[in-house]
BALOBA-1460 file (C-alpha; in Angstrom, 3 decimals):
// residues 272
<rec num="1" residu="x" x="-127.871" y="-11.778" z="31.303"/>
<rec num="2" residu="x" x="-129.058" y="-15.407" z="30.882"/>
<rec num="3" residu="x" x="-126.874" y="-15.764" z="27.820"/>
<rec num="4" residu="x" x="-123.801" y="-14.451" z="29.646"/>
<rec num="5" residu="x" x="-124.514" y="-16.957" z="32.402"/>
<rec num="6" residu="x" x="-124.642" y="-19.772" z="29.910"/>
<rec num="7" residu="x" x="-121.318" y="-18.649" z="28.376"/>
<rec num="8" residu="x" x="-119.605" y="-18.564" z="31.711"/>
<rec num="9" residu="x" x="-121.023" y="-21.789" z="33.008"/>
<rec num="10" residu="x" x="-118.600" y="-24.396" z="31.523"/>
<rec num="11" residu="x" x="-115.571" y="-22.408" z="32.561"/>
<rec num="12" residu="x" x="-115.103" y="-23.799" z="36.199"/>
<rec num="13" residu="x" x="-116.114" y="-27.317" z="35.409"/>
<rec num="14" residu="x" x="-112.473" y="-28.745" z="35.164"/>
<rec num="15" residu="x" x="-111.692" y="-26.973" z="38.499"/>
<rec num="16" residu="x" x="-114.876" y="-28.400" z="40.051"/>
<rec num="17" residu="x" x="-113.994" y="-31.889" z="38.882"/>
<rec num="18" residu="x" x="-110.539" y="-31.630" z="40.543"/>
<rec num="19" residu="x" x="-112.250" y="-30.540" z="43.843"/>
<rec num="20" residu="x" x="-114.714" y="-33.384" z="43.567"/>
<rec num="21" residu="x" x="-111.886" y="-35.816" z="43.024"/>
<rec num="22" residu="x" x="-110.040" y="-34.540" z="46.086"/>
<rec num="23" residu="x" x="-113.207" y="-34.725" z="48.223"/>
<rec num="24" residu="x" x="-113.999" y="-38.268" z="47.065"/>
<rec num="25" residu="x" x="-110.466" y="-39.410" z="47.723"/>
<rec num="26" residu="x" x="-110.622" y="-38.002" z="51.228"/>
<rec num="27" residu="x" x="-113.921" y="-39.534" z="51.996"/>
<rec num="28" residu="x" x="-112.812" y="-43.026" z="50.787"/>
<rec num="29" residu="x" x="-110.041" y="-43.216" z="53.344"/>
<rec num="30" residu="x" x="-110.675" y="-46.373" z="55.357"/>
<rec num="31" residu="x" x="-113.295" y="-47.625" z="52.857"/>
<rec num="32" residu="x" x="-113.258" y="-51.376" z="51.921"/>
<rec num="33" residu="x" x="-111.297" y="-51.794" z="48.750"/>
<rec num="34" residu="x" x="-111.172" y="-54.820" z="46.446"/>
<rec num="35" residu="x" x="-108.727" y="-55.276" z="43.647"/>
<rec num="36" residu="x" x="-108.308" y="-57.521" z="40.708"/>
<rec num="37" residu="x" x="-106.433" y="-57.814" z="37.328"/>
<rec num="38" residu="x" x="-108.006" y="-58.525" z="33.962"/>
<rec num="39" residu="x" x="-106.436" y="-59.191" z="30.700"/>
<rec num="40" residu="x" x="-108.258" y="-58.710" z="27.334"/>
<rec num="41" residu="x" x="-106.953" y="-59.025" z="23.736"/>
<rec num="42" residu="x" x="-106.796" y="-55.840" z="21.821"/>
<rec num="43" residu="x" x="-109.886" y="-54.933" z="19.715"/>
<rec num="44" residu="x" x="-112.084" y="-57.323" z="21.718"/>
<rec num="45" residu="x" x="-115.005" y="-56.401" z="24.013"/>
<rec num="46" residu="x" x="-114.385" y="-56.140" z="27.838"/>
<rec num="47" residu="x" x="-116.543" y="-55.985" z="30.894"/>
<rec num="48" residu="x" x="-115.061" y="-54.146" z="33.953"/>
<rec num="49" residu="x" x="-116.941" y="-55.178" z="37.098"/>
<rec num="50" residu="x" x="-117.753" y="-52.875" z="39.936"/>
<rec num="51" residu="x" x="-117.468" y="-55.243" z="42.928"/>
<rec num="52" residu="x" x="-118.058" y="-52.324" z="45.284"/>
<rec num="53" residu="x" x="-121.721" y="-52.153" z="44.266"/>
<rec num="54" residu="x" x="-124.197" y="-53.225" z="46.880"/>
<rec num="55" residu="x" x="-127.780" y="-53.901" z="45.878"/>
<rec num="56" residu="x" x="-128.942" y="-53.573" z="49.322"/>
<rec num="57" residu="x" x="-127.875" y="-49.923" z="49.503"/>
<rec num="58" residu="x" x="-130.672" y="-47.459" z="48.581"/>
<rec num="59" residu="x" x="-129.911" y="-44.831" z="45.885"/>
<rec num="60" residu="x" x="-126.156" y="-45.314" z="45.792"/>
<rec num="61" residu="x" x="-123.995" y="-42.917" z="44.054"/>
<rec num="62" residu="x" x="-121.628" y="-44.504" z="41.628"/>
<rec num="63" residu="x" x="-118.466" y="-42.893" z="40.123"/>
<rec num="64" residu="x" x="-115.826" y="-44.382" z="37.904"/>
<rec num="65" residu="x" x="-112.325" y="-43.018" z="37.548"/>
<rec num="66" residu="x" x="-109.515" y="-44.130" z="35.151"/>
<rec num="67" residu="x" x="-105.870" y="-43.987" z="36.229"/>
<rec num="68" residu="x" x="-102.970" y="-44.353" z="33.876"/>
<rec num="69" residu="x" x="-99.578" y="-43.590" z="35.484"/>
<rec num="70" residu="x" x="-99.892" y="-40.352" z="37.386"/>
<rec num="71" residu="x" x="-103.043" y="-39.226" z="35.329"/>
<rec num="72" residu="x" x="-106.496" y="-39.677" z="36.964"/>
<rec num="73" residu="x" x="-109.641" y="-38.651" z="35.109"/>
<rec num="74" residu="x" x="-113.356" y="-38.969" z="35.653"/>
<rec num="75" residu="x" x="-114.799" y="-41.743" z="33.695"/>
<rec num="76" residu="x" x="-118.401" y="-41.852" z="34.859"/>
<rec num="77" residu="x" x="-119.855" y="-38.940" z="37.020"/>
<rec num="78" residu="x" x="-123.194" y="-37.416" z="37.640"/>
<rec num="79" residu="x" x="-125.112" y="-40.203" z="36.006"/>
<rec num="80" residu="x" x="-123.263" y="-40.003" z="32.677"/>
<rec num="81" residu="x" x="-120.112" y="-41.099" z="30.900"/>
<rec num="82" residu="x" x="-117.578" y="-38.497" z="30.126"/>
<rec num="83" residu="x" x="-115.911" y="-37.953" z="26.871"/>
<rec num="84" residu="x" x="-114.470" y="-39.814" z="24.928"/>
<rec num="85" residu="x" x="-116.225" y="-42.902" z="26.383"/>
<rec num="86" residu="x" x="-119.856" y="-41.929" z="25.587"/>
<rec num="87" residu="x" x="-119.765" y="-43.778" z="22.296"/>
<rec num="88" residu="x" x="-117.572" y="-46.667" z="23.327"/>
<rec num="89" residu="x" x="-118.941" y="-47.746" z="26.683"/>
<rec num="90" residu="x" x="-122.215" y="-48.996" z="28.193"/>
<rec num="91" residu="x" x="-122.856" y="-48.327" z="31.927"/>
<rec num="92" residu="x" x="-124.710" y="-50.460" z="34.331"/>
<rec num="93" residu="x" x="-124.633" y="-50.363" z="38.117"/>
<rec num="94" residu="x" x="-122.450" y="-53.513" z="38.310"/>
<rec num="95" residu="x" x="-120.384" y="-53.227" z="35.104"/>
<rec num="96" residu="x" x="-119.017" y="-50.940" z="32.411"/>
<rec num="97" residu="x" x="-118.883" y="-52.614" z="29.086"/>
<rec num="98" residu="x" x="-116.298" y="-51.721" z="26.351"/>
<rec num="99" residu="x" x="-117.474" y="-52.476" z="22.775"/>
<rec num="100" residu="x" x="-113.783" y="-52.846" z="21.924"/>
<rec num="101" residu="x" x="-110.591" y="-52.011" z="23.798"/>
<rec num="102" residu="x" x="-107.322" y="-50.674" z="22.441"/>
<rec num="103" residu="x" x="-103.830" y="-50.585" z="23.934"/>
<rec num="104" residu="x" x="-104.670" y="-46.982" z="25.203"/>
<rec num="105" residu="x" x="-107.249" y="-48.460" z="27.594"/>
<rec num="106" residu="x" x="-104.611" y="-50.344" z="29.599"/>
<rec num="107" residu="x" x="-104.707" y="-48.906" z="33.170"/>
<rec num="108" residu="x" x="-106.513" y="-48.962" z="36.421"/>
<rec num="109" residu="x" x="-110.416" y="-48.556" z="36.669"/>
<rec num="110" residu="x" x="-111.721" y="-47.372" z="39.980"/>
<rec num="111" residu="x" x="-115.327" y="-47.804" z="41.002"/>
<rec num="112" residu="x" x="-116.495" y="-45.740" z="44.044"/>
<rec num="113" residu="x" x="-119.955" y="-46.362" z="45.555"/>
<rec num="114" residu="x" x="-121.447" y="-44.127" z="48.281"/>
<rec num="115" residu="x" x="-124.589" y="-45.183" z="49.955"/>
<rec num="116" residu="x" x="-126.819" y="-43.680" z="52.561"/>
<rec num="117" residu="x" x="-125.150" y="-42.554" z="55.697"/>
<rec num="118" residu="x" x="-121.480" y="-43.444" z="55.833"/>
<rec num="119" residu="x" x="-121.531" y="-46.510" z="53.617"/>
<rec num="120" residu="x" x="-118.609" y="-46.345" z="51.280"/>
<rec num="121" residu="x" x="-117.052" y="-49.038" z="49.081"/>
<rec num="122" residu="x" x="-114.379" y="-49.077" z="46.386"/>
<rec num="123" residu="x" x="-113.136" y="-51.608" z="43.792"/>
<rec num="124" residu="x" x="-110.281" y="-51.478" z="41.429"/>
<rec num="125" residu="x" x="-109.609" y="-53.360" z="38.125"/>
<rec num="126" residu="x" x="-106.232" y="-53.262" z="36.514"/>
<rec num="127" residu="x" x="-106.890" y="-53.816" z="32.859"/>
<rec num="128" residu="x" x="-104.178" y="-55.041" z="30.728"/>
<rec num="129" residu="x" x="-104.979" y="-54.939" z="26.993"/>
<rec num="130" residu="x" x="-103.061" y="-57.707" z="25.414"/>
<rec num="131" residu="x" x="-100.856" y="-56.637" z="22.414"/>
<rec num="132" residu="x" x="-98.335" y="-59.047" z="20.804"/>
<rec num="133" residu="x" x="-94.769" y="-57.754" z="20.590"/>
<rec num="134" residu="x" x="-93.480" y="-56.145" z="17.411"/>
<rec num="135" residu="x" x="-90.054" y="-56.870" z="15.880"/>
<rec num="136" residu="x" x="-87.575" y="-55.989" z="18.434"/>
<rec num="137" residu="x" x="-84.324" y="-54.105" z="17.740"/>
<rec num="138" residu="x" x="-80.984" y="-55.677" z="18.693"/>
<rec num="139" residu="x" x="-78.255" y="-53.170" z="19.556"/>
<rec num="140" residu="x" x="-74.953" y="-55.072" z="19.040"/>
<rec num="141" residu="x" x="-71.484" y="-53.696" z="18.640"/>
<rec num="142" residu="x" x="-69.940" y="-54.965" z="15.393"/>
<rec num="143" residu="x" x="-66.561" y="-55.160" z="17.078"/>
<rec num="144" residu="x" x="-65.242" y="-55.099" z="20.576"/>
<rec num="145" residu="x" x="-61.866" y="-55.599" z="22.328"/>
<rec num="146" residu="x" x="-61.180" y="-58.844" z="24.175"/>
<rec num="147" residu="x" x="-60.949" y="-58.183" z="27.830"/>
<rec num="148" residu="x" x="-63.375" y="-55.185" z="27.745"/>
<rec num="149" residu="x" x="-66.950" y="-54.913" z="28.720"/>
<rec num="150" residu="x" x="-69.456" y="-55.251" z="25.898"/>
<rec num="151" residu="x" x="-73.175" y="-54.388" z="26.304"/>
<rec num="152" residu="x" x="-75.802" y="-55.652" z="23.965"/>
<rec num="153" residu="x" x="-79.456" y="-54.502" z="24.229"/>
<rec num="154" residu="x" x="-82.778" y="-55.596" z="22.940"/>
<rec num="155" residu="x" x="-85.676" y="-53.156" z="22.720"/>
<rec num="156" residu="x" x="-89.391" y="-53.448" z="21.861"/>
<rec num="157" residu="x" x="-92.116" y="-50.825" z="22.296"/>
<rec num="158" residu="x" x="-95.499" y="-52.296" z="21.388"/>
<rec num="159" residu="x" x="-96.024" y="-55.500" z="23.508"/>
<rec num="160" residu="x" x="-98.529" y="-55.487" z="26.417"/>
<rec num="161" residu="x" x="-97.927" y="-56.737" z="28.927"/>
<rec num="162" residu="x" x="-94.217" y="-55.822" z="28.415"/>
<rec num="163" residu="x" x="-92.374" y="-58.620" z="26.788"/>
<rec num="164" residu="x" x="-89.333" y="-60.643" z="28.163"/>
<rec num="165" residu="x" x="-86.357" y="-61.171" z="26.062"/>
<rec num="166" residu="x" x="-84.010" y="-64.103" z="25.039"/>
<rec num="167" residu="x" x="-80.757" y="-63.885" z="23.180"/>
<rec num="168" residu="x" x="-79.286" y="-66.289" z="20.544"/>
<rec num="169" residu="x" x="-75.746" y="-66.704" z="19.402"/>
<rec num="170" residu="x" x="-75.167" y="-68.502" z="16.080"/>
<rec num="171" residu="x" x="-78.834" y="-69.557" z="16.270"/>
<rec num="172" residu="x" x="-78.339" y="-71.249" z="19.787"/>
<rec num="173" residu="x" x="-80.334" y="-70.132" z="22.685"/>
<rec num="174" residu="x" x="-78.133" y="-68.508" z="25.312"/>
<rec num="175" residu="x" x="-78.859" y="-69.769" z="28.887"/>
<rec num="176" residu="x" x="-79.216" y="-67.380" z="31.671"/>
<rec num="177" residu="x" x="-76.009" y="-68.869" z="33.356"/>
<rec num="178" residu="x" x="-73.327" y="-69.652" z="30.772"/>
<rec num="179" residu="x" x="-71.535" y="-72.032" z="33.180"/>
<rec num="180" residu="x" x="-74.535" y="-74.503" z="32.907"/>
<rec num="181" residu="x" x="-73.914" y="-75.052" z="29.204"/>
<rec num="182" residu="x" x="-71.019" y="-76.788" z="27.462"/>
<rec num="183" residu="x" x="-71.360" y="-74.383" z="24.554"/>
<rec num="184" residu="x" x="-71.176" y="-71.188" z="26.568"/>
<rec num="185" residu="x" x="-69.138" y="-72.141" z="29.666"/>
<rec num="186" residu="x" x="-66.062" y="-70.275" z="28.203"/>
<rec num="187" residu="x" x="-68.113" y="-67.022" z="28.185"/>
<rec num="188" residu="x" x="-68.676" y="-64.613" z="31.032"/>
<rec num="189" residu="x" x="-71.909" y="-62.750" z="30.759"/>
<rec num="190" residu="x" x="-75.121" y="-61.777" z="32.565"/>
<rec num="191" residu="x" x="-78.485" y="-61.799" z="30.854"/>
<rec num="192" residu="x" x="-81.498" y="-59.788" z="32.079"/>
<rec num="193" residu="x" x="-84.720" y="-61.143" z="30.497"/>
<rec num="194" residu="x" x="-86.741" y="-58.160" z="31.656"/>
<rec num="195" residu="x" x="-84.509" y="-55.295" z="30.399"/>
<rec num="196" residu="x" x="-83.104" y="-57.256" z="27.480"/>
<rec num="197" residu="x" x="-79.520" y="-56.567" z="28.309"/>
<rec num="198" residu="x" x="-76.799" y="-58.929" z="27.601"/>
<rec num="199" residu="x" x="-73.441" y="-57.920" z="29.254"/>
<rec num="200" residu="x" x="-70.154" y="-59.565" z="28.550"/>
<rec num="201" residu="x" x="-67.487" y="-58.750" z="31.199"/>
<rec num="202" residu="x" x="-64.847" y="-59.581" z="30.212"/>
<rec num="203" residu="x" x="-65.375" y="-60.195" z="26.558"/>
<rec num="204" residu="x" x="-63.377" y="-63.283" z="25.287"/>
<rec num="205" residu="x" x="-62.568" y="-64.585" z="21.883"/>
<rec num="206" residu="x" x="-65.189" y="-67.301" z="22.217"/>
<rec num="207" residu="x" x="-67.895" y="-64.466" z="22.051"/>
<rec num="208" residu="x" x="-67.388" y="-63.654" z="18.338"/>
<rec num="209" residu="x" x="-70.505" y="-64.764" z="16.553"/>
<rec num="210" residu="x" x="-73.847" y="-63.761" z="15.040"/>
<rec num="211" residu="x" x="-76.351" y="-62.463" z="17.632"/>
<rec num="212" residu="x" x="-80.143" y="-61.719" z="17.600"/>
<rec num="213" residu="x" x="-82.802" y="-61.316" z="20.262"/>
<rec num="214" residu="x" x="-86.345" y="-62.455" z="20.713"/>
<rec num="215" residu="x" x="-89.262" y="-60.728" z="22.353"/>
<rec num="216" residu="x" x="-92.289" y="-62.651" z="23.797"/>
<rec num="217" residu="x" x="-95.235" y="-61.928" z="26.092"/>
<rec num="218" residu="x" x="-97.450" y="-65.074" z="25.498"/>
<rec num="219" residu="x" x="-99.664" y="-62.914" z="23.227"/>
<rec num="220" residu="x" x="-99.182" y="-63.930" z="19.563"/>
<rec num="221" residu="x" x="-95.959" y="-65.434" z="18.276"/>
<rec num="222" residu="x" x="-92.448" y="-64.470" z="19.639"/>
<rec num="223" residu="x" x="-90.735" y="-61.894" z="17.418"/>
<rec num="224" residu="x" x="-87.008" y="-62.033" z="16.357"/>
<rec num="225" residu="x" x="-84.602" y="-59.135" z="15.653"/>
<rec num="226" residu="x" x="-82.270" y="-58.927" z="12.712"/>
<rec num="227" residu="x" x="-78.913" y="-60.801" z="13.034"/>
<rec num="228" residu="x" x="-75.845" y="-58.750" z="13.806"/>
<rec num="229" residu="x" x="-72.255" y="-60.167" z="13.798"/>
<rec num="230" residu="x" x="-69.953" y="-59.072" z="16.730"/>
<rec num="231" residu="x" x="-66.219" y="-59.594" z="16.329"/>
<rec num="232" residu="x" x="-64.070" y="-59.997" z="19.444"/>
<rec num="233" residu="x" x="-60.527" y="-59.061" z="18.728"/>
<rec num="234" residu="x" x="-57.245" y="-58.576" z="20.567"/>
<rec num="235" residu="x" x="-55.605" y="-55.235" z="20.939"/>
<rec num="236" residu="x" x="-53.077" y="-54.914" z="18.067"/>
<rec num="237" residu="x" x="-50.021" y="-54.266" z="20.072"/>
<rec num="238" residu="x" x="-47.670" y="-54.868" z="17.168"/>
<rec num="239" residu="x" x="-49.539" y="-52.387" z="15.042"/>
<rec num="240" residu="x" x="-49.437" y="-49.764" z="17.733"/>
<rec num="241" residu="x" x="-45.675" y="-50.257" z="18.303"/>
<rec num="242" residu="x" x="-45.070" y="-50.084" z="14.497"/>
<rec num="243" residu="x" x="-47.090" y="-46.874" z="14.200"/>
<rec num="244" residu="x" x="-45.221" y="-45.268" z="17.046"/>
<rec num="245" residu="x" x="-41.840" y="-46.235" z="15.444"/>
<rec num="246" residu="x" x="-42.931" y="-44.836" z="12.060"/>
<rec num="247" residu="x" x="-44.129" y="-41.570" z="13.802"/>
<rec num="248" residu="x" x="-40.724" y="-41.190" z="15.547"/>
<rec num="249" residu="x" x="-38.863" y="-41.854" z="12.314"/>
<rec num="250" residu="x" x="-40.878" y="-39.058" z="10.487"/>
<rec num="251" residu="x" x="-40.306" y="-36.589" z="13.380"/>
<rec num="252" residu="x" x="-36.519" y="-37.465" z="13.247"/>
<rec num="253" residu="x" x="-36.415" y="-36.876" z="9.472"/>
<rec num="254" residu="x" x="-38.217" y="-33.526" z="9.804"/>
<rec num="255" residu="x" x="-35.819" y="-32.442" z="12.616"/>
<rec num="256" residu="x" x="-32.879" y="-33.492" z="10.518"/>
<rec num="257" residu="x" x="-34.182" y="-31.663" z="7.566"/>
<rec num="258" residu="x" x="-34.594" y="-28.439" z="9.593"/>
<rec num="259" residu="x" x="-31.036" y="-28.816" z="11.109"/>
<rec num="260" residu="x" x="-29.547" y="-29.395" z="7.676"/>
<rec num="261" residu="x" x="-31.241" y="-26.299" z="6.204"/>
<rec num="262" residu="x" x="-29.917" y="-24.188" z="8.986"/>
<rec num="263" residu="x" x="-26.447" y="-25.573" z="8.729"/>
<rec num="264" residu="x" x="-26.369" y="-24.686" z="5.003"/>
<rec num="265" residu="x" x="-27.569" y="-21.153" z="5.715"/>
<rec num="266" residu="x" x="-30.821" y="-21.619" z="3.755"/>
<rec num="267" residu="x" x="-32.921" y="-19.694" z="6.153"/>
<rec num="268" residu="x" x="-30.477" y="-16.773" z="6.486"/>
<rec num="269" residu="x" x="-30.167" y="-16.421" z="2.698"/>
<rec num="270" residu="x" x="-34.018" y="-16.235" z="2.349"/>
<rec num="271" residu="x" x="-34.037" y="-13.352" z="5.032"/>
<rec num="272" residu="x" x="-31.511" y="-11.294" z="2.888"/>
């Protein structure tokens, strides 16, 4: 019987933790909350303070949670660190210490302290693990029609905090507003440094050139993409007209051939 009880014991623990998370969240409504942001380079140690801790409180209960996006997990509960933090983190009432941090540790660390009676305090630390940007990818059409809309994109997936972007044409930095530059005043474009989009609307002949983008986040060196040539060209109206004329001539020749064959009785002879 004891063995059966031991085997069944771990089963409800995840459910119990969810219940405890919900109860704790409800009890902390109205509690004093402090918040701060901390940036630490990747693979370096980091200390996350618990500003909510009060040394004057007797036998406070301390809990840590880690939030990343919509995910919320218990970090320190019941007097012990949870997996996978046991071998990476040291706990003290005022601080949790990471031996080293990785980009996966970026997120919000929530310290909740419950003292005797109704004493409740909560502190949050937004940890940003600094990661330099990798080489970005420039998405540039190799050809586009003058007068149309052309969209160029720059993407990068590793940088933390997320990088901002700059664009270069023929090795010259493109300003956010082309009308402020003698070099680019004949172009009509918008440039979003956050999304990395460069939109020409309308595209002009002046926009032909070699383009590349650059990603930077003040961590490490800015990274540049490969250079891609974009050719802005007029619609070939003469070529289109010539193609239509040739097509009409071919159709006329086919029609004449069919008429000529009928007039000579070729199709009637084949039927006999």
